[in-house]
N, C-alpha and C positions, 0 to 999 in steps of 0.2 A: 950182189941181190941172193938174199936165198928164197930156196921154195916149200922154204918150212913151214908158210902159213896156214893156219885149216883154212880148207876152204867150205866148208858149212856146216855147222850142226842139226842136230835133229829139229832143234826149238826153231832153224832156219827153213824145216820143209813145213809148207802148205799139206798139211792132211785135206780130202775133201771132206768136206758137210753136205748135208743135204738143205741146205740153204737155200733160195732161189740168189744167180749170179745175175741175171739180169732185171729189166723194168718190166718183166710178161706176170711178176705176183707171184705170188705162193703157191697157186693151181696154173701157174703155166699158160694163165689166158691173158693178164694183165688183173684179171679180178681182186680185190685183196682178200685177206685168208678168209678174213671175218664178213664178207660178201656174198647172197643168197645167188645160187645161178641164176642166170634167166634174169638177171637182174641189173648188168652193167648199163651204164648210159649206149652203147653201140648197140645192145640187143634192145633198151627202151625204143632206138628209131625205127626197129623195122615191125612193120606189121604185121602182125602172127598170117592174116588172114594169106601173106604169098608167102610163107616159109616154104619150102619146098617137101621138110619133112611134118609139115603141119598139120595134115591126114593121119601119121600115126600115133598109135597111142602115146598117152602121157609115159612120162617117164617117170623112175620111183621116187626120184626128190617131189618130181613135180606134186604126183599124188601124197605125199606124206606131209609135204607144206600145202596142199588143199585140205587135207585133212586136220589139220593144227588147225588154220583158219579158219574153214567150218565150223567146227567144235566150235570156238570163238563168239563164231554169226551167228551158230544156232539154227543153221543149215544145214543142205546136206547136196554133197555134189556129187552126179551121176560115172560110177564104177568106171564107164568106157570111153571117158572123156578124149577127146583129140589132145595133142600138144598144144594147138594154135588157140584151143577153146579153152587150156589148163591155165594157160599163162594171159588169157583174157580173165579171165574167172580168179586167178591169183591178183591180178590189178584188182577190179571191182572188191573181193573181198577184204585183201589190203585198206584201201581207202574204207572201207566199213568198219574196218575193226580197227581203223589208228595206228596199224603198222605201214602205212605207205608213204 
């Protein structure tokens, strides 16, 4: 038996990609790429009033989405809204605008 068989070619070597390789989804948290942060089924089960960080200021994405929703609803949202209050307001405005 001869040992002159090629051991592999460049075609055989897998190159690393940016694609997710497990079940955690595109964002690494189980959320599909097109799903809005804070809207996973796990998030829906948690009462915002019990969040440890619920009293902190709303996140940038929360504020941005609230601005979009509030414009569509013809309402104004306070600038100094907390994370927990922002989450509840997003839910309310989604229902009002039909985005929920």
